C-alpha positions, 0 to 999 in steps of 0.5 A, spaced: 403 119 684 410 116 684 411 119 691 404 117 694 406 109 692 412 110 695 409 112 701 404 107 701 409 102 700 414 104 705 409 105 710 406 098 709 413 095 709 415 098 715 408 096 719 409 088 716 417 089 719 415 091 726 409 087 727 413 081 725 419 083 730 414 084 735 411 077 734 418 074 734 421 078 740 415 077 744 416 072 750 411 067 749 411 064 756 411 069 761 414 068 768 409 067 774 412 074 777 409 078 771 403 074 772 402 076 779 398 082 781 402 088 784 401 089 791 406 094 793 411 089 796 406 085 800 403 078 798 397 079 794 390 079 798 386 076 793 385 075 785 386 081 781 382 078 775 375 079 779 370 081 774 367 088 774 360 090 775 356 091 769 353 097 772 359 100 772 360 100 765 353 102 764 354 108 768 360 109 764 357 109 757 351 114 760 357 119 761 360 118 755 353 119 751 351 125 755 358 128 754 357 127 747 351 130 747 354 137 750 359 136 744 354 136 739 350 141 742 356 146 743 355 150 736 347 151 737 348 158 739 351 160 732 345 156 729 341 162 729 345 166 724 344 160 719 339 161 713 334 156 716 335 156 724 329 152 725 331 146 722 337 146 726 333 147 732 328 142 731 334 137 730 337 139 737 330 139 740 329 132 737 336 130 740 335 132 747 328 129 747 331 122 745 336 123 750 331 125 755 327 119 754 333 114 754 335 117 761 328 116 764 327 109 761 334 107 765 332 111 771 325 107 771 328 100 770 333 102 776 339 102 771 342 108 775 342 105 782 348 102 785 345 098 791 340 093 789 
C-alpha cells in the first residue's frame, strides 16, 4: 500500500512540476515569423487559416464509424463456437442493419456528395 501511495504522489508531483515549467518557460508572445504559414521559402499566397468544409469531417467520421464496425465484427466467425451463437449473431445483424440504415439516410440526404 505504501508503494502505491509513493508512486501516486511521485506521479502527481512530477505532473505538477512539468506543467508549471511549461507555463513558466513557454513564450507568451510568439513572433510574427512563427505565426506565418510555411510555404517552402516562398511568400505566403493566402491565409493558412481557411476553414475546412464540413463535408470533409462528415466523410472522415463515417470512415471511422465503418472502420470501427469492422473491428467489432472481426471476432464474429468465432461466435459459432459459443454456447449461444444465436444471441451474438442477432446483435451483429442488428449492428449491421443499424449502420446500413444510417448510411442510406446519409446517402439520401446528400451528405456524401462533394459537389453541390
